[in-house]
N, CA, C and O of each residue as an XYZ file, in Angstrom:
728
protein
N      20.464     -6.309      4.500
C      20.239     -5.534      3.054
C      18.512     -5.338      2.810
O      17.584     -6.134      2.666
N      18.600     -4.182      2.838
C      17.064     -3.335      2.515
C      16.587     -4.178      1.137
O      17.314     -4.517      0.203
N      15.070     -4.423      1.306
C      14.328     -5.263      0.145
C      14.437     -3.990     -0.910
O      14.261     -2.783     -0.742
N      14.848     -4.875     -2.218
C      14.286     -3.984     -3.060
C      12.925     -3.892     -3.825
O      12.076     -4.734     -3.534
N      12.633     -2.950     -4.777
C      11.511     -2.465     -5.098
C      11.125     -3.581     -6.101
O      10.002     -3.263     -6.491
N      11.482     -4.678     -6.684
C      11.544     -5.902     -7.281
C      11.412     -6.835     -6.549
O      10.825     -7.763     -7.105
N      11.777     -7.082     -5.226
C      11.139     -7.631     -4.327
C       9.633     -7.214     -3.606
O       8.573     -7.812     -3.427
N      10.044     -6.137     -3.365
C       8.451     -5.664     -3.039
C       6.997     -6.590     -4.198
O       5.891     -7.046     -3.909
N       7.687     -6.511     -5.349
C       6.769     -6.257     -6.399
C       6.423     -7.476     -6.322
O       5.230     -7.720     -6.503
N       7.148     -8.345     -6.097
C       7.016    -10.362     -6.001
C       6.473    -10.502     -4.725
O       6.161    -11.691     -4.658
N       6.158     -9.904     -3.575
C       5.403    -10.028     -2.625
C       4.187     -9.794     -3.094
O       3.388    -10.730     -3.125
N       3.833     -8.588     -3.522
C       2.772     -8.038     -3.912
C       1.780     -9.081     -4.463
O       0.757     -9.466     -3.896
N       2.291     -9.510     -5.763
C       2.267    -10.506     -6.904
C       1.934    -11.683     -6.655
O       1.103    -12.307     -7.317
N       2.667    -12.208     -5.475
C       1.949    -13.280     -4.791
C       1.155    -13.285     -4.160
O       0.273    -14.141     -4.238
N       1.158    -12.120     -3.097
C      -0.616    -12.168     -2.192
C      -1.680    -11.970     -3.120
O      -2.732    -12.474     -2.727
N      -1.745    -11.405     -4.210
C      -2.680    -11.245     -5.221
C      -3.098    -12.465     -5.709
O      -4.238    -12.898     -5.880
N      -1.821    -13.048     -5.947
C      -2.334    -14.249     -6.964
C      -3.415    -15.316     -5.342
O      -4.495    -15.874     -5.532
N      -2.853    -15.288     -4.307
C      -3.682    -16.237     -3.233
C      -5.041    -15.344     -2.829
O      -6.179    -15.703     -2.529
N      -4.485    -14.158     -2.941
C      -6.189    -13.407     -2.795
C      -7.198    -13.878     -3.367
O      -8.295    -14.167     -2.889
N      -6.635    -13.993     -4.907
C      -7.435    -14.472     -6.142
C      -7.917    -15.524     -5.881
O      -9.139    -15.495     -5.740
N      -7.075    -17.178     -5.662
C      -7.499    -17.569     -5.345
C      -8.734    -18.237     -4.820
O      -9.695    -18.858     -5.273
N      -8.177    -17.741     -3.407
C      -8.894    -17.745     -1.927
C     -10.328    -17.269     -1.917
O     -11.368    -17.923     -1.836
N     -10.183    -16.329     -1.990
C     -11.455    -15.040     -1.629
C     -11.918    -14.616     -3.154
O     -11.962    -13.413     -3.410
N     -12.202    -15.403     -3.989
C     -13.361    -15.128     -5.438
C     -14.598    -14.911     -4.843
O     -15.300    -13.951     -5.161
N     -14.947    -15.801     -3.927
C     -16.028    -15.740     -3.652
C     -16.767    -14.887     -2.992
O     -17.947    -14.583     -3.165
N     -15.920    -14.478     -2.144
C     -16.195    -13.109     -1.285
C     -16.005    -11.707     -1.992
O     -16.436    -10.599     -1.674
N     -15.509    -11.964     -2.664
C     -14.859    -10.550     -4.058
C     -16.898    -10.738     -4.761
O     -17.881    -10.063     -4.459
N     -16.819    -11.440     -5.327
C     -18.297    -11.856     -6.232
C     -19.616    -11.432     -5.040
O     -20.665    -10.889     -5.387
N     -19.297    -11.797     -3.678
C     -20.582    -11.597     -3.061
C     -20.412    -10.238     -2.634
O     -21.420     -9.912     -2.007
N     -19.445     -9.152     -2.708
C     -20.390     -7.961     -2.788
C     -19.568     -7.527     -1.198
O     -20.376     -6.879     -0.532
N     -18.553     -7.664     -0.627
C     -18.057     -7.675      0.610
C     -17.613     -6.467      0.708
O     -17.283     -6.009     -0.387
N     -17.451     -5.664      1.713
C     -16.911     -3.875      1.841
C     -15.804     -4.270      1.389
O     -15.490     -5.453      1.250
N     -15.060     -3.221      1.098
C     -13.171     -2.800      0.552
C     -12.657     -3.274      1.850
O     -11.959     -4.289      1.831
N     -12.944     -2.577      3.195
C     -12.610     -2.980      4.133
C     -12.254     -4.723      4.346
O     -11.084     -5.096      4.429
N     -12.999     -5.349      4.393
C     -13.129     -7.126      4.582
C     -11.858     -7.767      3.386
O     -11.046     -8.659      3.627
N     -12.000     -7.062      2.199
C     -11.382     -7.231      1.130
C      -9.717     -6.952      1.184
O      -8.770     -7.548      0.672
N      -9.800     -5.940      1.920
C      -8.367     -5.713      2.433
C      -7.447     -6.402      3.545
O      -6.229     -6.559      3.628
N      -8.756     -6.821      4.541
C      -8.134     -7.132      5.450
C      -7.721     -9.196      4.995
O      -7.242    -10.059      5.731
N      -7.964     -9.243      4.218
C      -8.522    -10.776      3.905
C      -6.657    -10.476      2.700
O      -5.540    -10.868      3.041
N      -6.833    -10.087      2.039
C      -5.136     -9.471      1.382
C      -4.224     -9.257      2.058
O      -3.093     -9.535      1.658
N      -4.415     -8.762      3.146
C      -3.060     -8.833      4.191
C      -3.299     -9.527      4.733
O      -2.999     -9.066      5.835
N      -3.852    -10.902      4.981
C      -3.307    -12.531      5.080
C      -2.491    -12.909      4.238
O      -1.428    -13.474      4.498
N      -2.905    -12.636      3.151
C      -1.697    -13.608      1.704
C      -0.618    -12.412      1.992
O       0.534    -12.773      1.750
N      -0.744    -11.057      2.460
C       0.451    -10.253      1.929
C       1.485    -10.727      3.082
O       2.704    -10.704      2.913
N       0.822    -11.184      4.339
C       1.730    -11.238      5.419
C       2.560    -12.312      5.194
O       3.749    -12.428      5.493
N       1.494    -13.436      4.391
C       2.313    -14.698      3.700
C       3.329    -15.034      3.261
O       4.193    -15.858      3.560
N       3.080    -13.932      2.091
C       3.902    -13.784      1.176
C       5.071    -12.809      1.844
O       6.172    -13.068      1.359
N       5.090    -12.140      2.472
C       6.629    -11.144      3.058
C       7.120    -12.284      4.233
O       8.330    -12.308      4.454
N       6.230    -13.258      5.021
C       7.472    -14.391      5.562
C       7.855    -14.959      4.892
O       8.721    -15.665      5.407
N       7.680    -15.232      3.330
C       8.264    -16.562      2.731
C       9.004    -15.972      1.838
O       9.677    -16.719      1.127
N       9.098    -14.529      1.617
C      10.044    -14.452      0.564
C      10.922    -12.998      0.738
O      11.831    -12.559      0.032
N      10.119    -12.278      2.280
C      10.859    -11.097      2.568
C      11.471    -11.643      3.583
O      11.411    -12.839      3.866
N      12.280    -10.538      4.364
C      13.382    -10.164      4.574
C      12.377    -10.493      6.721
O      11.152    -10.518      6.836
N      12.905    -10.589      7.385
C      11.790    -10.344      9.241
C      11.314     -9.587      9.222
O      11.473     -8.887      8.222
N      10.166     -9.015     10.498
C      10.095     -7.431     10.823
C       8.943     -6.650     10.151
O       8.577     -5.496     10.373
N       8.367     -7.734      9.108
C       7.463     -6.625      8.307
C       6.064     -7.475      8.584
O       5.894     -8.690      8.685
N       5.092     -6.325      8.672
C       3.628     -6.760      9.296
C       2.936     -6.221      8.112
O       3.283     -5.137      7.642
N       1.744     -7.083      7.481
C       0.550     -6.305      6.589
C      -0.461     -6.156      7.539
O      -1.296     -6.963      7.948
N      -0.127     -4.350      7.973
C      -1.631     -3.950      8.104
C      -2.420     -3.114      7.920
O      -2.162     -1.916      7.811
N      -3.850     -3.787      7.837
C      -5.197     -3.043      7.063
C      -5.495     -1.809      7.922
O      -5.471     -1.793      9.153
N      -5.786     -0.753      7.095
C      -6.196      0.780      7.944
C      -5.310      1.149      9.075
O      -5.771      1.567     10.137
N      -4.046      0.997      8.855
C      -2.645      1.571      9.567
C      -3.331      3.225     10.007
O      -4.272      3.778      9.436
N      -2.593      3.713     11.086
C      -2.851      4.852     10.796
C      -2.092      5.964     11.614
O      -2.381      7.150     11.774
N      -0.863      5.104     12.157
C      -0.081      5.433     13.522
C       1.615      5.258     12.526
O       1.947      4.614     11.530
N       2.097      5.910     13.163
C       3.877      6.222     13.495
C       4.547      5.776     14.595
O       4.400      4.746     15.253
N       5.322      6.714     14.709
C       6.397      6.246     15.532
C       6.259      7.078     17.006
O       6.562      8.271     16.977
N       5.884      6.586     18.087
C       5.297      7.280     19.328
C       3.983      7.626     19.302
O       3.633      8.531     20.060
N       3.028      7.012     18.469
C       2.018      6.859     18.208
C       1.065      8.037     17.650
O      -0.146      8.138     17.847
N       1.816      8.823     16.977
C       1.538     10.016     16.336
C       0.552      9.301     15.160
O       0.577      8.101     14.885
N      -0.299     10.285     14.548
C      -0.912     10.144     13.478
C      -0.290     10.245     12.191
O       0.495     11.180     12.038
N      -0.516      9.366     11.124
C       0.389      9.431     10.152
C      -0.017     10.766      9.289
O      -1.129     11.280      9.406
N       0.715     11.134      8.655
C       0.546     12.558      7.658
C       1.281     12.352      6.480
O       2.310     11.678      6.419
N       0.742     12.940      5.544
C       1.125     13.230      4.199
C       1.055     14.571      3.721
O       0.198     15.383      4.070
N       2.142     14.819      2.770
C       1.995     16.175      2.357
C       0.854     15.712      1.095
O       1.069     14.668      0.479
N      -0.373     16.572      0.763
C      -1.189     16.163     -0.574
C      -0.418     17.107     -1.786
O       0.528     17.794     -1.401
N      -0.697     17.147     -2.860
C      -0.018     18.009     -4.133
C      -0.181     19.524     -3.964
O       0.537     20.367     -4.503
N      -1.112     19.740     -3.232
C      -0.974     21.281     -2.291
C      -0.152     21.576     -1.464
O       0.055     22.760     -1.199
N       0.756     20.211     -0.634
C       1.563     20.603     -0.009
C       0.403     21.165      1.631
O       0.512     22.343      1.973
N      -0.321     20.482      2.236
C      -0.924     20.427      2.423
C      -0.596     19.507      3.925
O       0.383     18.771      3.801
N      -1.257     19.456      5.260
C      -0.570     18.259      5.597
C      -1.811     17.565      5.345
O      -2.738     18.316      5.041
N      -2.092     16.261      5.392
C      -3.208     15.595      5.355
C      -3.271     14.064      6.170
O      -2.370     13.338      5.749
N      -3.791     13.661      6.822
C      -3.643     12.647      7.994
C      -3.712     11.557      7.246
O      -4.215     11.866      6.165
N      -3.463     10.484      7.295
C      -3.540      9.234      6.183
C      -4.012      8.006      6.822
O      -3.992      8.092      8.050
N      -4.436      6.870      6.356
C      -4.920      5.786      7.292
C      -4.894      5.149      5.485
O      -5.565      5.738      4.637
N      -4.196      4.142      5.188
C      -4.317      3.820      4.038
C      -4.769      2.224      4.081
O      -4.565      1.491      5.049
N      -5.461      1.799      2.776
C      -6.362      0.519      3.493
C      -5.338     -0.439      3.745
O      -5.483     -1.245      4.664
N      -4.258     -0.441      2.986
C      -2.966     -1.781      3.651
C      -1.860     -1.587      3.407
O      -1.581     -1.240      2.260
N      -0.963     -1.717      4.258
C       0.520     -1.845      4.547
C       1.211     -2.834      4.425
O       0.833     -3.820      5.057
N       2.188     -2.933      3.770
C       3.467     -3.681      4.600
C       4.246     -2.823      4.976
O       4.654     -1.841      4.355
N       4.521     -3.220      6.182
C       5.897     -2.155      7.032
C       6.650     -2.941      8.256
O       6.443     -4.069      8.705
N       7.539     -2.002      8.608
C       7.581     -2.508      9.733
C       7.555     -2.328     10.712
O       8.370     -2.884     11.448
N       6.379     -1.256     11.326
C       5.991     -0.897     12.349
C       7.193      0.178     12.748
O       7.236      0.561     13.917
N       8.280      0.726     11.687
C       9.344      1.442     12.447
C      10.497      0.958     13.264
O      11.112      1.490     14.188
N      10.615     -0.135     12.700
C      11.611     -1.022     12.902
C      13.031     -0.584     12.260
O      13.949     -0.035     12.870
N      13.008     -0.930     10.957
C      13.507     -0.792      9.997
C      13.496      0.781      9.413
O      13.088      1.141      8.309
N      14.042      1.579     10.439
C      14.623      3.195      9.513
C      14.522      2.974      8.094
O      13.497      3.144      7.434
N      15.587      2.604      7.679
C      15.749      3.040      6.183
C      15.589      1.896      5.235
O      16.422      1.251      4.598
N      13.867      1.798      5.347
C      13.109      0.623      4.531
C      12.244      0.107      5.257
O      12.258     -1.116      5.399
N      11.021      1.103      6.070
C      10.325      0.673      6.508
C       9.227      0.662      5.717
O       8.241      0.183      6.279
N       9.105      0.931      4.902
C       7.813      1.565      3.582
C       7.777      0.223      2.791
O       8.684      0.018      1.984
N       7.063     -0.453      2.916
C       7.517     -1.516      1.485
C       6.279     -1.302      0.818
O       6.535     -0.489     -0.070
N       4.724     -1.686      0.763
C       3.833     -1.181      0.136
C       2.934     -0.617      0.455
O       2.527     -0.946      1.569
N       2.266      0.309     -0.147
C       0.657      0.780      0.523
C       0.068      0.434     -0.849
O       0.607      0.417     -1.956
N      -1.283      0.141     -0.440
C      -2.409     -0.523     -1.462
C      -3.645      0.410     -0.724
O      -3.883      0.742      0.438
N      -4.303      0.649     -2.063
C      -5.451      1.411     -2.078
C      -6.556      0.441     -2.984
O      -6.248     -0.008     -4.088
N      -7.976      0.178     -2.293
C      -8.599     -0.746     -3.172
C      -9.786      0.231     -3.218
O     -10.011      1.040     -2.317
N     -10.680      0.075     -4.554
C     -12.159      0.846     -4.521
C     -12.860     -0.097     -5.575
O     -12.269     -0.697     -6.472
N     -14.371     -0.135     -5.293
C     -14.840     -0.791     -6.228
C     -15.751     -0.114     -7.499
O     -16.530      0.696     -6.997
N     -15.841     -0.148     -8.321
C     -15.831      0.306     -9.671
C     -17.228      1.535     -9.142
O     -17.159      2.764     -9.115
N     -17.956      0.980     -8.915
C     -19.002      2.150     -8.676
C     -19.139      3.224     -7.526
O     -20.209      3.779     -7.274
N     -17.974      3.463     -6.859
C     -17.534      4.308     -5.963
C     -17.493      5.116     -6.505
O     -17.091      4.800     -7.625
N     -17.856      7.123     -6.361
C     -17.607      7.793     -6.855
C     -16.072      8.441     -7.414
O     -15.340      8.473     -6.425
N     -15.445      8.882     -8.447
C     -14.618      9.286     -9.116
C     -13.804      9.583     -8.417
O     -12.689      9.081     -8.554
N     -14.090     10.605     -7.308
C     -13.445     11.317     -6.197
C     -12.589     10.695     -5.249
O     -11.547     11.239     -4.885
N     -13.105      9.177     -4.672
C     -12.795      8.825     -3.712
C     -11.667      7.875     -4.755
O     -10.612      7.597     -4.187
N     -11.754      7.562     -5.653
C     -10.657      7.095     -6.157
C      -9.317      7.925     -6.766
O      -8.163      7.608     -7.054
N     -10.088      9.118     -6.798
C      -8.688      9.895     -6.920
C      -8.141     10.503     -5.450
O      -7.099     11.071     -5.126
N      -8.682     10.326     -5.124
C      -8.386     10.798     -3.311
C      -7.189      9.560     -3.100
O      -6.014      9.765     -2.798
N      -7.964      7.961     -3.395
C      -6.468      7.078     -3.287
C      -5.131      7.104     -3.885
O      -4.028      6.786     -3.440
N      -5.695      7.768     -5.502
C      -4.484      7.838     -6.180
C      -3.393      8.928     -5.721
O      -2.212      8.820     -6.052
N      -3.862      9.950     -4.963
C      -3.027     11.233     -4.728
C      -2.604     10.491     -3.773
O      -1.402     10.490     -3.506
N      -3.311      9.877     -3.216
C      -2.370      9.014     -0.948
C      -1.457      8.302     -2.000
O      -0.355      8.330     -1.453
N      -1.302      7.660     -3.244
C      -0.142      7.011     -3.315
C       0.545      7.534     -3.850
O       1.744      7.412     -3.600
N       0.162      8.218     -4.669
C       1.632      9.270     -5.097
C       2.420      9.553     -4.261
O       3.642      9.425     -4.341
N       1.810      9.958     -3.386
C       2.262     11.094     -1.692
C       3.149     10.044     -1.021
O       4.254     10.351     -0.573
N       2.522      8.460     -0.935
C       3.090      7.856      0.018
C       4.322      7.220     -0.836
O       5.360      7.146     -0.179
N       4.376      6.909     -1.716
C       5.158      6.963     -2.526
C       6.667      7.849     -3.137
O       7.491      7.248     -3.827
N       6.798      8.940     -2.855
C       7.929      9.866     -2.878
C       8.640      9.438     -1.951
O       8.327      8.834     -0.925
N       9.997      9.899     -2.491
C      11.438      9.295     -2.191
C      10.845     10.330     -0.645
O      10.126      9.805      0.205
N      11.199     11.451     -0.565
C      11.139     12.442      0.627
C       9.826     14.145      0.457
O       9.512     14.602     -0.642
N       9.502     14.522      1.328
C       9.103     15.403      1.116
C       9.786     16.807      0.959
O       9.600     17.618      0.051
N      10.822     16.940      2.308
C      12.037     17.340      1.747
C      12.752     17.459      1.908
O      13.332     18.376      2.490
N      13.259     16.020      1.186
C      15.075     15.634      0.826
C      15.771     15.560      2.394
O      16.964     15.272      2.494
N      15.095     15.788      3.381
C      15.563     15.684      4.972
C      15.706     14.458      5.904
O      15.151     14.171      6.965
N      16.857     13.683      4.973
C      16.880     12.271      6.421
C      17.537     12.493      7.399
O      18.437     13.284      7.117
N      17.546     12.198      8.410
C      18.628     12.068      9.721
C      19.480     11.420      9.295
O      19.268     10.279      8.886
N      20.729     12.014      9.280
C      22.131     10.966      9.217
C      22.588      9.871     10.326
O      23.613      9.201     10.455
N      21.283      9.989     11.132
C      21.673      9.570     12.989
C      21.456      7.827     12.362
O      22.197      6.936     12.779
N      20.580      7.605     11.547
C      19.921      6.877     11.408
C      18.622      5.811     12.424
O      18.210      4.652     12.481
N      18.419      7.106     13.055
C      17.496      6.389     13.770
C      15.910      7.225     14.157
O      14.989      7.132     14.969
N      16.319      8.044     13.005
C      15.252      9.580     13.302
C      13.888      9.163     11.815
O      14.014      8.969     10.606
N      12.867      9.181     12.625
C      12.519      9.133     11.162
C      11.805     10.478     10.344
O      11.511     11.475     11.003
N      11.678     10.452      9.602
C      10.905     11.848      8.615
C       9.901     12.311      9.477
O       9.647     11.450     10.319
N       9.117     13.500      9.625
C       8.322     13.816      9.500
C       6.746     13.461      9.391
O       5.841     13.372     10.221
N       6.836     13.294      7.923
C       5.645     12.980      6.840
C       5.725     11.500      6.597
O       6.860     11.073      6.806
N       4.940     10.676      6.255
C       4.351      9.446      5.365
C       5.077      9.635      4.176
O       4.451     10.447      3.495
N       6.055      9.286      3.629
C       6.484      8.865      2.738
C       7.729      7.907      2.023
O       8.834      8.207      2.475
N       7.745      7.059      1.225
C       9.195      6.615      1.325
C       8.917      5.335      0.503
O       9.850      4.840     -0.130
N       7.470      4.668      0.470
C       6.710      3.219      0.342
C       7.649      3.000     -1.331
O       7.760      3.874     -2.191
N       8.192      1.640     -1.391
C       8.689      1.264     -2.696
C       8.066      0.947     -3.934
O       8.485      0.923     -5.091
N       6.640      0.638     -3.256
C       5.576      0.100     -4.016
C       4.072      0.843     -3.336
O       3.583      0.733     -2.212
N       3.720      1.446     -4.277
C       1.847      1.938     -4.402
C       1.229      1.141     -5.626
O       1.675      1.043     -6.770
N      -0.014      0.553     -5.027
C      -1.035     -0.316     -5.477
C      -2.455      0.034     -5.369
O      -3.056     -0.018     -4.295
N      -3.093      0.454     -6.678
C      -4.573      0.938     -6.958
C      -5.186      0.144     -7.341
O      -5.219      0.060     -8.569
N      -6.175     -1.085     -6.359
C      -6.897     -1.473     -6.898
C      -8.126     -1.274     -7.739
O      -8.488     -0.128     -7.469
N      -8.694     -1.624     -8.339
C     -10.062     -1.423     -8.408
C     -10.549     -2.572     -8.851
O      -9.908     -3.279     -9.628
N     -11.958     -2.942     -8.320
C     -12.764     -4.423     -7.738
C     -13.521     -4.175     -9.107
O     -14.188     -3.147     -8.985
N     -13.678     -4.786    -10.481
C     -14.929     -4.797    -11.035
C     -15.881     -6.176    -11.046
O     -16.137     -6.977    -11.944
N     -16.267     -6.096     -9.721
C     -17.669     -7.694     -9.249
C     -18.102     -8.371    -10.684
O     -17.626     -9.393    -11.178
N     -19.321     -7.369    -11.319
C     -19.621     -7.765    -12.457
C     -18.769     -7.849    -13.648
O     -19.484     -8.396    -14.488
N     -17.569     -7.588    -14.199
C     -16.684     -7.672    -15.184
C     -15.859     -8.854    -14.816
O     -14.994     -9.088    -15.660
N     -15.876     -9.747    -13.700
C     -15.147    -10.251    -12.638
C     -13.495     -9.801    -13.046
O     -12.691    -10.646    -13.442
N     -13.241     -8.742    -12.925
C     -11.577     -8.756    -13.255
C     -11.452     -7.445    -12.086
O     -12.333     -6.665    -11.722
N     -10.012     -7.536    -11.665
C      -8.939     -6.438    -10.870
C      -8.615     -5.428    -11.865
O      -8.408     -5.799    -13.020
N      -8.537     -4.070    -11.528
C      -7.792     -3.310    -12.758
C      -6.533     -2.690    -11.552
O      -6.845     -2.332    -10.416
N      -5.291     -2.670    -12.022
C      -4.546     -2.770    -11.217
C      -3.682     -1.623    -11.673
O      -3.665     -1.696    -12.902
N      -2.679     -0.207    -11.122
C      -2.329      0.829    -11.090
C      -1.363      0.105    -10.566
O      -1.477     -1.017    -10.073
N      -0.352      0.782    -10.677
C       1.141      0.145     -9.911
C       1.789      1.816     -9.820
O       1.846      2.514    -10.832
N       2.233      2.287     -8.514
C       2.979      3.351     -8.508
C       4.212      3.258     -8.152
O       4.499      2.225     -7.546
N       5.612      4.531     -8.460
C       6.671      4.050     -7.976
C       7.080      5.470     -7.714
O       6.174      6.166     -8.172
N       8.145      6.335     -7.123
C       8.584      7.626     -6.606
C       7.486      8.777     -7.259
O       7.556      9.513     -8.243
N       6.378      8.544     -6.149
C       5.628      9.370     -6.958
C       4.587      9.505     -8.143
O       3.815     10.442     -8.350
N       4.755      8.327     -8.880
C       3.788      8.571     -9.868
C       3.535      6.877    -10.642
O       4.373      5.979    -10.576
N       2.448      6.789    -11.207
C       2.206      6.063    -11.598
C       2.975      5.415    -13.026
O       3.135      6.253    -13.912
N       3.420      4.136    -13.304
C       4.676      3.500    -13.843
C       3.726      1.865    -14.354
O       4.276      1.350    -15.327
N       3.173      1.511    -14.131
C       2.296      0.117    -15.131
C       1.038      0.085    -14.532
O       0.784      0.554    -13.422
N       0.027     -0.635    -15.494
C      -0.706     -1.148    -15.190
C      -1.025     -2.600    -15.722
O      -0.262     -3.186    -16.491
N      -2.480     -3.262    -15.150
C      -2.170     -4.932    -15.028
C      -3.962     -4.865    -15.026
O      -4.632     -3.936    -14.573
N      -4.458     -6.065    -15.634
C      -5.964     -6.618    -15.361
C      -5.775     -7.937    -14.775
O      -4.943     -8.509    -15.479
N      -6.088     -8.570    -13.978
C      -6.072     -9.656    -13.525
C      -8.242    -10.146    -13.402
O      -9.157     -9.427    -13.001
N      -8.277    -11.236    -13.810
C      -9.299    -11.987    -13.965
C      -9.482    -12.617    -12.993
O      -8.510    -13.096    -12.408
N     -10.809    -12.818    -12.509
C     -10.810    -13.841    -10.991
C     -12.131    -14.765    -11.004
O     -12.349    -15.544    -10.076
């Protein structure tokens, strides 16, 4: 049975709680976002193993899809864009209908607004159900563009204020926001 959006949200929230609990000093020391996402991946993998079905992996900076091809999405102008998301939870193509669970983008508050906007556009594209509404009926063929993530998450790190602002995406749109102190 495929995992639900609610289950993906529980996995993310559990991994975020563990990340904040164990990586507070790393966040405060101002390490790079890539390092922070790598550490969040550790806790996401743990939460997925504990709470979710088997065959899912938390991969930072993952940019491949089936057959080793580079992942692509269609942006808001329907242009093909190669993509490497900061962190994803997926089955690496094993589960065709339910491969893509969680996509996470992270930026520090001092980063340029254009970078944050680019991450938000990527999350809207990644959480769309489909770009062409065509899915293979054979159950084995993956869509050409990467999409269908159940949950997209944009995390902005406000190190000096000791908080994370979080935006949640679903079906190509933001649907909730939260603030977490650390």
